[in-house]
C-alpha positions in Angstrom: 94.3 103.3 85.8 95.5 100.8 83.1 96.5 98.3 85.7 93.2 98.6 87.5 91.3 97.9 84.3 93.5 94.8 83.7 93.0 93.6 87.2 89.2 93.9 86.9 89.2 92.2 83.5 91.1 89.4 84.9 88.6 89.0 87.7 85.8 89.3 85.1 87.3 86.4 83.1 86.9 84.2 86.2 83.3 85.2 86.7 81.7 86.0 83.3 78.2 86.0 84.9 78.9 89.0 87.1 77.0 91.8 85.4 78.0 94.5 88.0 81.6 93.7 87.4 81.2 93.9 83.7 79.6 97.3 84.0 82.5 98.5 86.3 85.1 97.4 83.7 83.3 99.3 81.0 82.9 102.5 83.1 86.6 102.4 83.9 87.5 101.9 80.3 85.5 104.9 79.3 87.4 107.1 81.9 90.6 105.7 80.7 89.8 106.6 77.1 89.2 110.1 78.1 92.4 110.4 80.0 94.3 108.8 77.0 92.7 111.3 74.7 93.8 114.2 76.9 97.3 112.8 76.8 97.3 112.5 73.1 96.3 116.2 72.8 99.3 117.1 75.0 101.5 114.9 72.8 100.7 116.9 69.6 102.5 119.9 71.2 104.9 118.1 73.5 106.3 115.4 71.2 105.0 115.9 67.7 108.0 113.8 66.4 106.4 110.6 67.5 103.0 111.2 65.9 103.6 108.5 63.3 103.7 105.8 66.1 100.4 107.1 67.6 98.8 107.2 64.1 100.0 103.7 63.2 98.5 102.2 66.5 95.2 104.0 65.8 95.0 102.6 62.2 95.6 99.0 63.4 92.6 99.4 65.8 93.9 96.6 68.0 93.2 98.5 71.2 89.9 100.1 70.2 87.9 98.0 72.6 90.7 97.6 75.1 92.3 101.0 75.9 94.2 99.4 78.8 96.4 97.7 76.2 97.2 101.0 74.3 100.8 102.1 74.2 101.1 105.6 75.5 104.5 106.3 73.8 106.1 107.9 76.8 109.9 107.9 76.9 110.1 104.6 78.8 108.3 102.9 75.9 111.4 103.5 73.7 115.0 102.2 73.8 117.9 104.4 74.7 118.8 104.8 71.1 115.3 105.7 70.1 115.1 108.3 72.8 118.2 109.9 71.4 116.9 109.7 67.8 113.5 111.2 68.7 114.9 113.8 71.2 113.2 112.3 74.2 116.3 112.3 76.5 115.3 115.3 78.6 111.7 114.2 78.8 112.9 110.8 79.9 114.8 112.3 82.8 111.7 114.0 83.9 109.7 110.8 83.6 112.3 109.1 85.7 111.8 111.6 88.5 108.0 111.1 88.4 108.4 107.3 88.4 110.7 107.4 91.4 108.2 109.3 93.4 105.4 107.0 92.2 107.5 103.9 93.2 107.9 105.2 96.7 104.2 105.8 97.0 103.5 102.2 95.9 106.0 100.9 98.4 104.1 102.9 101.1 100.9 101.6 99.8 101.9 98.0 99.9 103.1 98.5 103.5 99.8 100.0 104.6 97.8 97.2 102.9 100.1 94.5 104.4 99.7 95.9 107.9 95.9 95.9 107.4 96.1 92.3 106.1 97.9 91.1 109.3 95.5 93.0 111.5 92.5 91.4 109.7 94.0 88.0 110.3 94.5 88.7 114.0 91.0 90.1 114.3 89.6 87.0 112.6 91.3 84.7 115.1 90.1 86.8 118.0 86.5 87.6 117.1 85.3 85.4 114.2 83.3 82.9 116.3 80.1 82.5 114.4 79.8 81.4 110.7 78.6 84.8 109.7 81.5 86.7 111.1 83.9 84.0 109.9 82.6 84.4 106.3 82.7 88.2 106.5 86.3 88.0 107.7 87.3 85.6 104.9 85.8 88.0 102.3 87.5 91.0 103.8 90.9 89.2 103.9 90.5 88.1 100.2 89.7 91.8 99.2 92.8 92.9 101.0 95.0 90.3 99.3 93.6 91.4 95.9 94.6 95.0 96.6 98.0 94.0 97.8 98.6 92.0 94.6 97.5 95.0 92.5 99.8 97.3 94.4 102.8 95.1 94.0 102.0 94.7 90.3 101.8 98.6 90.0 105.2 98.9 91.6 106.7 96.3 89.3 105.4 98.1 86.3 106.9 101.4 87.6 110.2 99.7 88.4 110.4 98.2 84.9 109.8 101.6 83.4 112.6 103.1 85.4 114.9 100.2 84.3 113.9 101.1 80.7 115.1 104.7 81.4 118.5 103.5 82.6 118.1 102.6 86.3 120.2 99.5 87.3 118.3 96.3 87.9 120.3 96.0 91.1 119.4 99.4 92.5 119.2 99.0 96.2 116.4 101.5 96.6 114.0 99.7 94.2 114.6 95.9 94.3 112.1 93.3 92.8 109.0 92.9 95.1 106.9 89.8 95.5 104.4 88.4 97.9 107.0 86.7 99.9 108.8 90.0 100.5 105.8 91.3 102.4 106.2 88.8 105.3 106.4 90.5 108.6 106.5 89.0 112.2 103.4 90.2 114.2 104.4 93.0 116.4 101.5 92.4 118.8 102.5 88.8 119.6 105.2 87.4 121.7 108.1 85.7 119.9 107.6 82.0 119.3 110.0 79.2 118.8 111.6 79.4 115.2 110.9 83.1 114.7 114.6 83.9 114.7 115.2 81.6 111.8 112.9 83.7 109.5 113.6 87.3 108.8 111.1 90.0 107.8 110.7 90.3 104.0 112.5 92.8 101.8 109.7 95.2 102.0 110.6 96.2 105.5 114.4 96.4 104.9 116.3 99.7 104.7 116.9 99.2 101.0 113.2 99.4 100.1 112.1 102.2 102.6 114.6 104.7 101.3 118.1 105.4 100.1 120.2 107.5 97.8 118.5 108.5 94.5 120.3 107.5 91.4 118.4 109.7 88.9 120.7 111.3 86.5 121.1 115.1 87.2 119.3 115.0 90.6 120.9 116.8 93.5 120.5 113.7 95.6 122.6 111.5 93.3 125.9 111.1 95.0 128.3 108.2 95.2 127.4 104.5 95.3 129.2 104.4 98.6 126.5 106.5 100.2 123.9 103.9 99.5 126.0 101.2 101.2 126.5 103.0 104.5 126.2 100.7 107.4 123.4 101.4 109.9 123.6 99.7 113.2 120.7 97.6 114.2 117.9 99.2 116.2 117.3 97.8 119.7 113.8 96.5 120.1 111.5 97.0 122.9 111.8 93.3 123.8 115.5 93.5 124.5 115.9 97.0 125.7 117.0 97.1 129.4 114.7 99.0 131.7 116.5 102.0 133.2 115.9 102.8 136.8 115.8 106.5 137.6 116.4 107.8 141.1 115.3 111.3 142.1 116.8 113.0 145.1 113.9 115.0 146.6 116.2 117.2 148.8 118.3 118.4 145.9 116.0 117.8 142.9 118.8 115.9 141.2 117.9 113.0 138.8 120.5 110.2 138.5 120.7 106.6 137.1 122.7 105.5 140.3 121.0 104.6 143.5 121.6 106.9 146.5 124.4 106.0 149.0 123.3 106.3 152.6 
């Protein structure tokens, strides 16, 4: 929710006259304050040892009107030495599990939004003949692009938190993700000249869609060799040979070989 408020605030800074957007930002801020307060109540019982950090932030009042900037003081907000000092190591491992699942959810979300983006582009070219439909399509595409940018930002924030908790920056399951990594050749169009020189973005590679988890203590954390296992390329529909099947009606046998008379 913090990232949503930040995204809306950025849009509002570009259009200060938008009253409805201003009201939406304030509504989301109010909901965010309630969720943060619920978290603070849980922290009193869960991690009372970091109460001084929370109190110091409240005294400074720098985030009173901007709850999206408030530090939550979860384990990923501390260094490795500080987590040991304040007995947050076990809690950090649990947070790492949650973040890993969240990262996969964001990857799936980015994929869905990207597919919608390409479909909207194709629909615009095929059906946006009048000025009204053209304008509506442009607005729809811009909205999809904004949602895609927000989803990529959410993934990056989650990935940075996992790195703070000990994940390698070169983990093949969670590489850096940018707008360029979402490129994908349209599947509904025939291949054109030059398509073979540009590969699909990293979003569609095996490393991003899955792999071996490296969470400490998880049952799926095995050797580094497992994540480097070679997977043969998948034959696409465009190059797959059509197989002829011959049915012998007298015997009911099915064969790939033609009958011999």
